[in-house]
LOGU-962139 format. One record per residue: residue in one letter; x, y, z negated of N, C-alpha, C in turn; residue number from 1. Coordinates in pm, 1 decimal, decimal comma, always signed. Atoms other than C-alpha are relative to their C-alpha. Last residue first. Example, Ala and Ser with C-alpha at 12.3 -4.5 7.8 and 13.67 -1.06 7.14 Angstrom:
residues 2
<kese gulum="s" n_c1="-82,0" n_c2="-119,0" n_c3="+6,0" ca_c1="+1367,0" ca_c2="-106,0" ca_c3="-714,0" c_c1="-77,0" c_c2="+109,0" c_c3="-73,0" bagu="2"/>
<kese gulum="a" n_c1="+89,0" n_c2="-119,0" n_c3="+0,0" ca_c1="+1230,0" ca_c2="-450,0" ca_c3="-780,0" c_c1="+90,0" c_c2="+120,0" c_c3="+0,0" bagu="1"/>
end
This chain:
residues 80
<kese gulum="m" n_c1="-106,5" n_c2="+51,3" n_c3="-31,9" ca_c1="-144,1" ca_c2="+864,3" ca_c3="-1659,0" c_c1="+92,6" c_c2="+4,6" c_c3="-146,2" bagu="80"/>
<kese gulum="r" n_c1="-82,0" n_c2="-82,9" n_c3="+118,4" ca_c1="-484,6" ca_c2="+1020,6" ca_c3="-1720,9" c_c1="+115,3" c_c2="-123,0" c_c3="+14,9" bagu="79"/>
<kese gulum="k" n_c1="-35,3" n_c2="+86,8" n_c3="+57,4" ca_c1="-717,4" ca_c2="+1031,7" ca_c3="-1357,7" c_c1="+160,3" c_c2="-2,5" c_c3="-128,3" bagu="78"/>
<kese gulum="k" n_c1="-65,5" n_c2="-32,2" n_c3="+100,3" ca_c1="-880,8" ca_c2="+1286,1" ca_c3="-1172,1" c_c1="+63,4" c_c2="-137,6" c_c3="-64,3" bagu="77"/>
<kese gulum="h" n_c1="-48,9" n_c2="+113,4" n_c3="+46,0" ca_c1="-987,7" ca_c2="+1260,0" ca_c3="-815,8" c_c1="+41,3" c_c2="+45,7" c_c3="-140,3" bagu="76"/>
<kese gulum="n" n_c1="+79,1" n_c2="-5,9" n_c3="+75,2" ca_c1="-1180,4" ca_c2="+1574,3" ca_c3="-669,3" c_c1="+10,8" c_c2="-134,3" c_c3="-81,1" bagu="75"/>
<kese gulum="g" n_c1="+106,6" n_c2="-3,2" n_c3="-65,0" ca_c1="-897,3" ca_c2="+1676,7" ca_c3="-490,5" c_c1="-102,2" c_c2="-14,3" c_c3="-119,1" bagu="74"/>
<kese gulum="q" n_c1="-27,5" n_c2="-67,7" n_c3="-104,5" ca_c1="-594,7" ca_c2="+1594,5" ca_c3="-694,0" c_c1="-115,9" c_c2="-26,9" c_c3="+72,0" bagu="73"/>
<kese gulum="k" n_c1="+103,6" n_c2="-9,5" n_c3="-112,8" ca_c1="-598,1" ca_c2="+1564,9" ca_c3="-1024,4" c_c1="+34,2" c_c2="+42,6" c_c3="+97,7" bagu="72"/>
<kese gulum="i" n_c1="-32,2" n_c2="+17,2" n_c3="-152,1" ca_c1="-362,5" ca_c2="+1416,7" ca_c3="-1293,0" c_c1="-119,9" c_c2="+37,8" c_c3="+57,5" bagu="71"/>
<kese gulum="l" n_c1="+128,9" n_c2="+11,2" n_c3="-102,0" ca_c1="-459,2" ca_c2="+1399,5" ca_c3="-1672,7" c_c1="+80,2" c_c2="+76,5" c_c3="+153,3" bagu="70"/>
<kese gulum="l" n_c1="+79,4" n_c2="-96,0" n_c3="-73,0" ca_c1="-137,8" ca_c2="+1352,3" ca_c3="-1843,7" c_c1="-79,8" c_c2="-31,3" c_c3="+40,4" bagu="69"/>
<kese gulum="d" n_c1="+120,3" n_c2="+20,8" n_c3="-23,7" ca_c1="+49,1" ca_c2="+1168,2" ca_c3="-2130,5" c_c1="-88,9" c_c2="+138,1" c_c3="+77,8" bagu="68"/>
<kese gulum="v" n_c1="+139,5" n_c2="-126,1" n_c3="-12,4" ca_c1="+381,6" ca_c2="+1206,0" ca_c3="-2148,4" c_c1="-121,5" c_c2="-49,2" c_c3="+30,7" bagu="67"/>
<kese gulum="y" n_c1="+94,3" n_c2="+57,4" n_c3="-59,1" ca_c1="+695,8" ca_c2="+911,9" ca_c3="-2254,8" c_c1="-113,9" c_c2="+140,9" c_c3="-44,0" bagu="66"/>
<kese gulum="e" n_c1="+183,4" n_c2="-71,8" n_c3="+67,2" ca_c1="+940,1" ca_c2="+882,5" ca_c3="-2481,2" c_c1="-52,7" c_c2="+19,0" c_c3="+207,8" bagu="65"/>
<kese gulum="m" n_c1="+26,2" n_c2="+10,0" n_c3="+132,0" ca_c1="+1295,4" ca_c2="+673,6" ca_c3="-2481,0" c_c1="-119,0" c_c2="+74,4" c_c3="-25,8" bagu="64"/>
<kese gulum="i" n_c1="+135,0" n_c2="-91,9" n_c3="+50,5" ca_c1="+1349,4" ca_c2="+556,3" ca_c3="-2136,4" c_c1="-37,2" c_c2="+17,9" c_c3="-172,7" bagu="63"/>
<kese gulum="h" n_c1="+143,7" n_c2="+51,5" n_c3="+100,8" ca_c1="+1686,6" ca_c2="+391,4" ca_c3="-2116,1" c_c1="-98,6" c_c2="+93,8" c_c3="+22,6" bagu="62"/>
<kese gulum="g" n_c1="+12,1" n_c2="+65,8" n_c3="+102,6" ca_c1="+2015,0" ca_c2="+522,8" ca_c3="-1914,2" c_c1="-135,8" c_c2="-39,8" c_c3="-63,7" bagu="61"/>
<kese gulum="h" n_c1="+106,7" n_c2="-103,9" n_c3="+89,5" ca_c1="+1985,9" ca_c2="+830,4" ca_c3="-1683,3" c_c1="-1,6" c_c2="-102,1" c_c3="-120,9" bagu="60"/>
<kese gulum="k" n_c1="-123,4" n_c2="-51,8" n_c3="+76,1" ca_c1="+2266,9" ca_c2="+615,8" ca_c3="-1479,4" c_c1="-89,5" c_c2="+58,9" c_c3="-74,4" bagu="59"/>
<kese gulum="n" n_c1="-14,0" n_c2="-115,3" n_c3="-1,3" ca_c1="+1949,1" ca_c2="+377,2" ca_c3="-1364,8" c_c1="+120,6" c_c2="+84,3" c_c3="-86,6" bagu="58"/>
<kese gulum="p" n_c1="+50,1" n_c2="-88,5" n_c3="+171,0" ca_c1="+2006,1" ca_c2="+12,3" ca_c3="-1451,3" c_c1="+10,1" c_c2="+162,7" c_c3="+92,7" bagu="57"/>
<kese gulum="t" n_c1="-87,1" n_c2="-63,3" n_c3="+116,6" ca_c1="+2081,0" ca_c2="-146,3" ca_c3="-1080,4" c_c1="-46,9" c_c2="+65,8" c_c3="-99,8" bagu="56"/>
<kese gulum="d" n_c1="-2,1" n_c2="+59,2" n_c3="+112,3" ca_c1="+1808,2" ca_c2="-326,9" ca_c3="-885,3" c_c1="+123,7" c_c2="+16,1" c_c3="-63,3" bagu="55"/>
<kese gulum="d" n_c1="-61,2" n_c2="+111,0" n_c3="-39,9" ca_c1="+1870,1" ca_c2="-162,2" ca_c3="-559,6" c_c1="+10,7" c_c2="-116,9" c_c3="-54,5" bagu="54"/>
<kese gulum="v" n_c1="+136,6" n_c2="+64,8" n_c3="-78,4" ca_c1="+1507,1" ca_c2="+21,0" ca_c3="-591,5" c_c1="+157,8" c_c2="-98,7" c_c3="+58,6" bagu="53"/>
<kese gulum="n" n_c1="+35,1" n_c2="-97,0" n_c3="-144,4" ca_c1="+1677,9" ca_c2="+212,0" ca_c3="-869,9" c_c1="-46,1" c_c2="-150,2" c_c3="+68,8" bagu="52"/>
<kese gulum="y" n_c1="-136,0" n_c2="+43,7" n_c3="-93,4" ca_c1="+1634,6" ca_c2="+13,3" ca_c3="-1258,5" c_c1="-49,9" c_c2="+80,3" c_c3="+146,1" bagu="51"/>
<kese gulum="g" n_c1="+89,1" n_c2="-2,9" n_c3="-110,6" ca_c1="+1449,6" ca_c2="+198,4" ca_c3="-1559,4" c_c1="+134,9" c_c2="-41,3" c_c3="+115,9" bagu="50"/>
<kese gulum="i" n_c1="-123,4" n_c2="-10,0" n_c3="-97,6" ca_c1="+1529,0" ca_c2="+40,8" ca_c3="-1879,0" c_c1="-45,1" c_c2="+52,6" c_c3="+134,7" bagu="49"/>
<kese gulum="l" n_c1="+29,7" n_c2="+66,0" n_c3="-98,6" ca_c1="+1215,2" ca_c2="+112,0" ca_c3="-2128,8" c_c1="+199,1" c_c2="+23,4" c_c3="+92,2" bagu="48"/>
<kese gulum="p" n_c1="-119,3" n_c2="-55,5" n_c3="-148,8" ca_c1="+1309,8" ca_c2="+185,5" ca_c3="-2471,2" c_c1="-39,2" c_c2="-108,1" c_c3="+83,8" bagu="47"/>
<kese gulum="k" n_c1="-103,9" n_c2="+76,2" n_c3="-45,2" ca_c1="+1026,4" ca_c2="+16,3" ca_c3="-2739,5" c_c1="+87,2" c_c2="+89,9" c_c3="+165,4" bagu="46"/>
<kese gulum="v" n_c1="-16,9" n_c2="+110,5" n_c3="+173,4" ca_c1="+792,4" ca_c2="+207,3" ca_c3="-3011,2" c_c1="+125,3" c_c2="-81,8" c_c3="+55,7" bagu="45"/>
<kese gulum="l" n_c1="+33,4" n_c2="+159,4" n_c3="-84,9" ca_c1="+820,5" ca_c2="+491,4" ca_c3="-2658,3" c_c1="-9,9" c_c2="-103,2" c_c3="-146,4" bagu="44"/>
<kese gulum="k" n_c1="-85,9" n_c2="+128,8" n_c3="+20,3" ca_c1="+829,4" ca_c2="+810,9" ca_c3="-2862,6" c_c1="-33,5" c_c2="-113,2" c_c3="+43,5" bagu="43"/>
<kese gulum="k" n_c1="-11,9" n_c2="+95,9" n_c3="+96,4" ca_c1="+619,6" ca_c2="+1108,8" ca_c3="-2751,1" c_c1="+77,2" c_c2="-126,9" c_c3="+47,5" bagu="42"/>
<kese gulum="t" n_c1="-75,3" n_c2="+102,7" n_c3="-80,7" ca_c1="+673,7" ca_c2="+1424,2" ca_c3="-2492,4" c_c1="-61,6" c_c2="-105,1" c_c3="-153,3" bagu="41"/>
<kese gulum="g" n_c1="+33,3" n_c2="+65,2" n_c3="+124,9" ca_c1="+452,9" ca_c2="+1735,3" ca_c3="-2468,4" c_c1="+71,9" c_c2="-127,5" c_c3="-3,0" bagu="40"/>
<kese gulum="l" n_c1="+115,0" n_c2="+106,7" n_c3="+44,4" ca_c1="+498,8" ca_c2="+1890,0" ca_c3="-2160,5" c_c1="+78,4" c_c2="-61,8" c_c3="-112,6" bagu="39"/>
<kese gulum="r" n_c1="+30,6" n_c2="+18,9" n_c3="+139,3" ca_c1="+697,7" ca_c2="+2226,5" ca_c3="-2128,4" c_c1="-138,6" c_c2="-69,0" c_c3="-31,2" bagu="38"/>
<kese gulum="l" n_c1="+128,0" n_c2="-30,5" n_c3="-2,3" ca_c1="+658,9" ca_c2="+2219,1" ca_c3="-1718,4" c_c1="-49,0" c_c2="+9,5" c_c3="-189,4" bagu="37"/>
<kese gulum="r" n_c1="+80,7" n_c2="-98,2" n_c3="-93,8" ca_c1="+1003,7" ca_c2="+2314,3" ca_c3="-1658,4" c_c1="-137,5" c_c2="+54,0" c_c3="-74,4" bagu="36"/>
<kese gulum="i" n_c1="-30,4" n_c2="-184,1" n_c3="+51,8" ca_c1="+1103,3" ca_c2="+2102,1" ca_c3="-1964,0" c_c1="-48,3" c_c2="+95,2" c_c3="+47,8" bagu="35"/>
<kese gulum="v" n_c1="+57,0" n_c2="-31,7" n_c3="+96,4" ca_c1="+907,9" ca_c2="+1778,7" ca_c3="-1805,6" c_c1="+39,6" c_c2="+104,3" c_c3="-108,6" bagu="34"/>
<kese gulum="e" n_c1="+151,1" n_c2="-78,4" n_c3="+5,4" ca_c1="+1015,3" ca_c2="+1886,8" ca_c3="-1497,0" c_c1="-92,5" c_c2="-47,0" c_c3="-137,4" bagu="33"/>
<kese gulum="r" n_c1="-31,0" n_c2="-122,3" n_c3="-4,2" ca_c1="+1397,9" ca_c2="+1838,2" ca_c3="-1610,3" c_c1="-156,4" c_c2="+65,6" c_c3="+58,8" bagu="32"/>
<kese gulum="h" n_c1="-19,2" n_c2="-91,0" n_c3="+75,9" ca_c1="+1320,2" ca_c2="+1501,2" ca_c3="-1730,7" c_c1="+16,2" c_c2="+146,2" c_c3="+8,9" bagu="31"/>
<kese gulum="d" n_c1="-158,1" n_c2="-17,5" n_c3="+30,8" ca_c1="+1187,7" ca_c2="+1377,1" ca_c3="-1416,3" c_c1="+14,2" c_c2="+40,8" c_c3="-146,7" bagu="30"/>
<kese gulum="i" n_c1="+43,4" n_c2="-117,8" n_c3="-5,0" ca_c1="+800,7" ca_c2="+1197,9" ca_c3="-1426,0" c_c1="+182,1" c_c2="+40,5" c_c3="-44,7" bagu="29"/>
<kese gulum="f" n_c1="-90,0" n_c2="-75,8" n_c3="+54,2" ca_c1="+760,2" ca_c2="+845,9" ca_c3="-1353,1" c_c1="-21,9" c_c2="+115,2" c_c3="+14,3" bagu="28"/>
<kese gulum="n" n_c1="+29,5" n_c2="-104,6" n_c3="-80,4" ca_c1="+455,0" ca_c2="+585,4" ca_c3="-1287,7" c_c1="+126,9" c_c2="+99,5" c_c3="-64,2" bagu="27"/>
<kese gulum="e" n_c1="+103,3" n_c2="-99,9" n_c3="+123,0" ca_c1="+482,0" ca_c2="+265,6" ca_c3="-1334,9" c_c1="+40,0" c_c2="+97,5" c_c3="+92,9" bagu="26"/>
<kese gulum="t" n_c1="+111,4" n_c2="+100,4" n_c3="+106,5" ca_c1="+598,3" ca_c2="-72,2" ca_c3="-1126,7" c_c1="-26,0" c_c2="+98,7" c_c3="-80,8" bagu="25"/>
<kese gulum="a" n_c1="-50,5" n_c2="-55,6" n_c3="+125,3" ca_c1="+753,2" ca_c2="+192,4" ca_c3="-799,8" c_c1="-98,6" c_c2="-128,7" c_c3="-125,8" bagu="24"/>
<kese gulum="g" n_c1="-33,8" n_c2="+73,3" n_c3="+72,3" ca_c1="+643,2" ca_c2="+26,1" ca_c3="-492,9" c_c1="+37,5" c_c2="+13,3" c_c3="-116,0" bagu="23"/>
<kese gulum="s" n_c1="+120,5" n_c2="+157,3" n_c3="+49,3" ca_c1="+395,7" ca_c2="+200,8" ca_c3="-367,4" c_c1="+39,8" c_c2="-75,2" c_c3="-33,5" bagu="22"/>
<kese gulum="d" n_c1="-112,5" n_c2="+127,8" n_c3="-44,6" ca_c1="+644,9" ca_c2="+557,2" ca_c3="-372,8" c_c1="-95,9" c_c2="-121,4" c_c3="-71,2" bagu="21"/>
<kese gulum="v" n_c1="+58,8" n_c2="+103,6" n_c3="+6,3" ca_c1="+462,9" ca_c2="+877,7" ca_c3="-395,2" c_c1="+73,7" c_c2="-149,3" c_c3="+88,6" bagu="20"/>
<kese gulum="l" n_c1="-14,9" n_c2="+55,5" n_c3="-120,6" ca_c1="+660,6" ca_c2="+1207,2" ca_c3="-439,2" c_c1="-30,1" c_c2="-144,4" c_c3="-53,9" bagu="19"/>
<kese gulum="a" n_c1="-47,3" n_c2="+154,9" n_c3="+57,5" ca_c1="+508,5" ca_c2="+1416,1" ca_c3="-697,0" c_c1="+30,5" c_c2="-36,8" c_c3="+117,1" bagu="18"/>
<kese gulum="k" n_c1="-21,1" n_c2="+89,9" n_c3="-63,7" ca_c1="+493,8" ca_c2="+1822,2" ca_c3="-639,3" c_c1="+14,9" c_c2="-143,0" c_c3="-27,2" bagu="17"/>
<kese gulum="t" n_c1="-140,1" n_c2="+49,1" n_c3="-64,2" ca_c1="+371,9" ca_c2="+2035,9" ca_c3="-871,4" c_c1="-27,6" c_c2="-75,4" c_c3="+76,2" bagu="16"/>
<kese gulum="d" n_c1="-16,4" n_c2="+40,9" n_c3="-123,8" ca_c1="+94,6" ca_c2="+2285,5" ca_c3="-976,4" c_c1="+78,5" c_c2="-85,1" c_c3="+3,3" bagu="15"/>
<kese gulum="t" n_c1="-112,5" n_c2="-10,9" n_c3="-127,4" ca_c1="-20,7" ca_c2="+2393,1" ca_c3="-1298,9" c_c1="+5,1" c_c2="-91,3" c_c3="+84,1" bagu="14"/>
<kese gulum="k" n_c1="-51,4" n_c2="+54,3" n_c3="-83,9" ca_c1="-276,3" ca_c2="+2396,1" ca_c3="-1608,9" c_c1="+100,7" c_c2="+32,6" c_c3="+92,2" bagu="13"/>
<kese gulum="g" n_c1="+51,7" n_c2="-38,9" n_c3="-141,0" ca_c1="-370,4" ca_c2="+2527,9" ca_c3="-1908,3" c_c1="+29,2" c_c2="-101,1" c_c3="+104,9" bagu="12"/>
<kese gulum="a" n_c1="-13,5" n_c2="-152,6" n_c3="-19,8" ca_c1="-210,7" ca_c2="+2514,8" ca_c3="-2286,7" c_c1="-37,1" c_c2="+32,6" c_c3="+113,3" bagu="11"/>
<kese gulum="h" n_c1="+28,5" n_c2="-96,7" n_c3="+110,3" ca_c1="-330,8" ca_c2="+2201,8" ca_c3="-2385,4" c_c1="-22,9" c_c2="+159,9" c_c3="+55,9" bagu="10"/>
<kese gulum="r" n_c1="-11,7" n_c2="-10,6" n_c3="+121,4" ca_c1="-259,7" ca_c2="+2020,5" ca_c3="-2053,2" c_c1="-52,0" c_c2="+118,8" c_c3="-117,0" bagu="9"/>
<kese gulum="h" n_c1="+73,2" n_c2="-88,5" n_c3="+56,0" ca_c1="-397,9" ca_c2="+1965,3" ca_c3="-1691,5" c_c1="+68,4" c_c2="-28,7" c_c3="-151,3" bagu="8"/>
<kese gulum="l" n_c1="-4,5" n_c2="+24,3" n_c3="+98,4" ca_c1="-167,0" ca_c2="+1908,8" ca_c3="-1386,5" c_c1="-82,3" c_c2="+52,6" c_c3="-146,9" bagu="7"/>
<kese gulum="e" n_c1="+49,2" n_c2="-50,9" n_c3="+68,2" ca_c1="-285,3" ca_c2="+1936,3" ca_c3="-1041,4" c_c1="+18,8" c_c2="-7,2" c_c3="-161,5" bagu="6"/>
<kese gulum="l" n_c1="+110,5" n_c2="+92,5" n_c3="+143,5" ca_c1="-71,5" ca_c2="+1719,5" ca_c3="-826,1" c_c1="-47,4" c_c2="+134,0" c_c3="-81,9" bagu="5"/>
<kese gulum="v" n_c1="-0,8" n_c2="-116,8" n_c3="+79,1" ca_c1="+67,7" ca_c2="+1849,7" ca_c3="-452,0" c_c1="-113,0" c_c2="-71,9" c_c3="-114,8" bagu="4"/>
<kese gulum="i" n_c1="+139,7" n_c2="-56,2" n_c3="+37,4" ca_c1="+141,9" ca_c2="+1523,8" ca_c3="-257,2" c_c1="+26,6" c_c2="+149,2" c_c3="-123,4" bagu="3"/>
<kese gulum="k" n_c1="+50,7" n_c2="-82,3" n_c3="+148,3" ca_c1="+488,9" ca_c2="+1413,6" ca_c3="-152,7" c_c1="-113,9" c_c2="+46,2" c_c3="+32,4" bagu="2"/>
<kese gulum="m" n_c1="+91,2" n_c2="-108,5" n_c3="+5,3" ca_c1="+569,6" ca_c2="+1119,5" ca_c3="+115,6" c_c1="-23,1" c_c2="+62,6" c_c3="-147,4" bagu="1"/>
end
């Protein structure tokens, strides 16, 4: 299922599409979307290994950075 989200950041807000994966253990954003939206990233203290649904490590390697976002859908807001 895909939904439209409104992302708020210091430079304003923008809409983007999100894929809802109810089986995911965390929330993830594609690195190309981070670049496209010019989102600032922060370094993780300890890198994470991303796994695919078949339990194989993701080919893009370890997750080294994260973004801190305020997500709004309708009247619901959540920091992720």
